[in-house]
Structures are given as structure tokens and as C-alpha cells.
MARNU-114979 format. One record per residue: residue in three letters; x, y, z of N, C-alpha, C in turn. Coordinates in steps of 0.02 Angstrom, whole numbers, padded with zeros to 5 digits, always signed. Example, Ala and Ser with C-alpha at 12.3 -4.5 7.8 and 13.67 -1.06 7.14 Angstrom:
// MARNU-114979
ALA+00660-00284+00390+00615-00225+00390+00660-00165+00390;SER+00642-00112+00354+00684-00053+00357+00645+00002+00394;
This chain:
// MARNU-114979
UNK+01016+00875+00669+00964+00820+00636+00937+00825+00586;UNK+00925+00864+00559+00878+00869+00493+00916+00839+00431;UNK+00976+00852+00432+01015+00833+00389+01015+00744+00395;UNK+01034+00722+00447+01028+00643+00481+00950+00627+00435;UNK+00907+00661+00460+00826+00636+00407+00829+00641+00344;UNK+00864+00668+00336+00853+00691+00245+00893+00630+00221;UNK+00963+00612+00249+00999+00556+00241+00956+00498+00234;UNK+00922+00490+00295+00879+00423+00288+00820+00419+00236;UNK+00787+00476+00238+00738+00479+00176+00781+00459+00110;UNK+00831+00487+00101+00857+00477+00035+00875+00390+00034;UNK+00901+00371+00074+00928+00302+00084+00871+00251+00074;UNK+00800+00276+00109+00739+00244+00101+00719+00253+00040;UNK+00731+00293-00009+00708+00301-00078+00747+00254-00133;UNK+00793+00268-00118+00856+00223-00153+00814+00149-00151;UNK+00816+00145-00080+00814+00058-00053+00736+00045-00102;UNK+00694+00091-00106+00621+00073-00136+00641+00070-00203;UNK+00673+00111-00253+00694+00092-00318+00726+00025-00335;UNK+00765+00016-00283+00813-00051-00311+00748-00102-00281;UNK+00715-00094-00241+00661-00151-00226+00601-00175-00286;UNK+00593-00100-00298+00551-00099-00371+00600-00142-00428;UNK+00641-00123-00449+00689-00146-00497+00710-00223-00489;UNK+00698-00233-00430+00699-00315-00419+00643-00348-00434;UNK+00584-00321-00428+00531-00361-00427+00507-00353-00482;UNK+00526-00294-00518+00503-00295-00612+00551-00355-00640;UNK+00614-00368-00615+00659-00414-00649+00627-00506-00632;UNK+00598-00493-00560+00594-00565-00556+00507-00571-00572;UNK+00469-00538-00588+00409-00551-00632+00430-00569-00707;UNK+00481-00560-00731+00500-00575-00794+00533-00645-00803;UNK+00564-00672-00741+00583-00729-00749+00537-00795-00751;UNK+00546-00848-00774+00519-00911-00779+00540-00962-00726;UNK+00488-01017-00714+00508-01048-00664+00473-01107-00688;UNK+00491-01167-00662+00482-01231-00711+00463-01288-00631;UNK+00395-01329-00632+00387-01363-00591+00372-01427-00626;UNK+00394-01483-00613+00368-01566-00644+00337-01606-00580;UNK+00302-01654-00590+00277-01698-00550+00272-01768-00589;UNK+00273-01810-00552+00275-01891-00585+00342-01893-00639;UNK+00409-01887-00602+00447-01892-00642+00459-01866-00708;UNK+00428-01801-00719+00430-01747-00777+00377-01786-00820;UNK+00320-01835-00792+00275-01835-00825+00231-01776-00849;UNK+00224-01739-00794+00186-01672-00815+00255-01611-00776;UNK+00248-01554-00825+00288-01509-00833+00254-01443-00838;UNK+00256-01396-00781+00217-01331-00774+00265-01286-00790;UNK+00271-01221-00817+00303-01163-00833+00275-01112-00784;UNK+00284-01061-00760+00251-01007-00737+00307-00934-00737;UNK+00272-00893-00743+00319-00814-00746+00302-00775-00677;UNK+00357-00757-00663+00365-00727-00584+00302-00696-00546;UNK+00255-00661-00604+00211-00643-00569+00150-00698-00553;UNK+00154-00748-00567+00125-00810-00545+00074-00812-00607;UNK+00098-00809-00662+00056-00824-00726+00079-00904-00762;UNK+00038-00952-00767+00054-01004-00791+00048-00986-00854;UNK+00113-01012-00890+00115-01003-00978+00137-01062-01003;UNK+00144-01116-00984+00160-01168-01017+00142-01234-00967;UNK+00125-01280-01018+00111-01354-00984+00117-01397-01025;UNK+00140-01448-01002+00185-01510-01045+00145-01583-01006;UNK+00114-01613-01044+00088-01687-01000+00116-01738-01064;UNK+00154-01793-01027+00194-01843-01076+00130-01886-01105;UNK+00154-01924-01161+00105-01955-01188+00087-02006-01151;UNK+00133-02031-01106+00099-02098-01066+00057-02071-01030;UNK+00061-02026-00986+00004-01990-00932-00063-02010-00983;UNK-00067-01961-01029-00111-01956-01072-00148-02021-01080;UNK-00113-02062-01134-00140-02149-01130-00164-02184-01093;UNK-00119-02171-01017-00166-02201-00951-00257-02190-00945;UNK-00265-02135-00976-00343-02124-00959-00364-02106-00899;UNK-00299-02117-00826-00327-02092-00765-00337-02015-00764;UNK-00394-02008-00751-00404-01923-00763-00388-01900-00673;UNK-00398-01928-00630-00384-01915-00562-00304-01901-00542;UNK-00264-01956-00579-00198-01957-00591-00171-01888-00606;UNK-00200-01874-00688-00173-01826-00709-00195-01750-00670;UNK-00262-01758-00642-00254-01696-00618-00207-01678-00541;UNK-00191-01736-00524-00152-01722-00455-00075-01707-00474;UNK-00062-01735-00553-00001-01721-00569+00020-01628-00578;UNK-00042-01626-00602-00058-01558-00634-00062-01511-00584;UNK-00074-01519-00537-00099-01480-00478-00002-01465-00442;UNK+00005-01532-00434+00089-01540-00406+00135-01508-00438;UNK+00120-01501-00501+00182-01475-00567+00170-01388-00542;UNK+00115-01373-00547+00106-01310-00534+00101-01279-00461;UNK+00103-01331-00410+00132-01288-00346+00202-01293-00347;UNK+00231-01355-00379+00305-01345-00361+00341-01266-00418;UNK+00324-01267-00451+00321-01210-00504+00296-01135-00466;UNK+00261-01129-00439+00251-01076-00389+00291-01072-00333;UNK+00306-01122-00301+00341-01108-00247+00427-01099-00257;UNK+00450-01120-00307+00505-01094-00355+00524-01022-00346;UNK+00458-01008-00366+00460-00924-00409+00446-00897-00326;UNK+00400-00919-00291+00402-00880-00223+00470-00878-00171;UNK+00484-00939-00169+00572-00943-00146+00620-00900-00172;UNK+00630-00907-00246+00675-00864-00284+00656-00798-00267;UNK+00598-00773-00254+00589-00694-00245+00598-00673-00167;UNK+00598-00708-00131+00593-00696-00038+00689-00698-00051;UNK+00701-00739-00081+00789-00743-00088+00817-00689-00108;UNK+00780-00645-00177+00815-00596-00198+00787-00551-00170;UNK+00738-00533-00141+00724-00477-00095+00763-00490-00027;UNK+00771-00524+00007+00817-00533+00055+00887-00496+00038;UNK+00927-00521-00019+00967-00474-00034+00976-00418-00031;UNK+00903-00381-00056+00904-00301-00077+00907-00266-00008;UNK+00863-00296+00024+00849-00267+00090+00861-00288+00154;UNK+00929-00355+00141+00955-00379+00200+00919-00419+00266;UNK+00866-00417+00240+00804-00466+00302+00782-00427+00318;UNK+00775-00340+00322+00741-00280+00342+00665-00284+00300;UNK+00612-00284+00341+00548-00285+00319+00497-00235+00363;UNK+00483-00189+00339+00448-00124+00371+00393-00109+00314;UNK+00319-00165+00355+00253-00153+00317+00234-00081+00281;UNK+00210-00076+00221+00198-00008+00199+00265+00030+00165;UNK+00336+00006+00170+00379+00036+00152+00404+00014+00084;UNK+00383-00039+00059+00411-00078+00012+00352-00104-00017;
């Protein structure tokens, strides 16, 4: 029985190491979100840090501040959603859908 427990603990440790590696890789990935048909583009890193924002000249010339604010928010949320979705999918590959709070 003790050998089975040791084997289980070894497997849990290996899984934790795999998860940590995937999390580190995901933190370095870049994700892009857009809105307004490409009028605003936001890029974020996997750790949810915005590192780039591009606004088209046409949007700037319009002078519509509220529209610009909405476009920036939408593009940012789009990029963050892409990061979250990718993170969840990659973690599911590693864990096989198994989630035990406190273990990971």
C-alpha cells in the first residue's frame, strides 16, 4: 500500500511540474484583440499585461471619445478572453480536465 501512495505522490509532483512549465510558457505568449473592424488593436501578454495599443487614424480623426473608449475596452476584453481561453485549453491538455483545488 505504501508503494502505491509513493507512486501517487510522484505522479502528483510530475503533474505539478508540467503545470508550472505550461503556466510559464503561457505567461510569455502574446494575444491580440480587435474591435471596430480593426480600428483598435490591443495586445496582451499571457499574464494579462497590456503591452500594445493601436488606434487607426480614422478613429482618432472622428473625435468621438466615447466611441474610442468603447472600442479600446472591447478590444482589450477580446484579447484577455483569448488569453483566458487559451490558458484553460492548454491546462486541460495537461490535467486531462482534472482539477483539485490547492494541488495546482
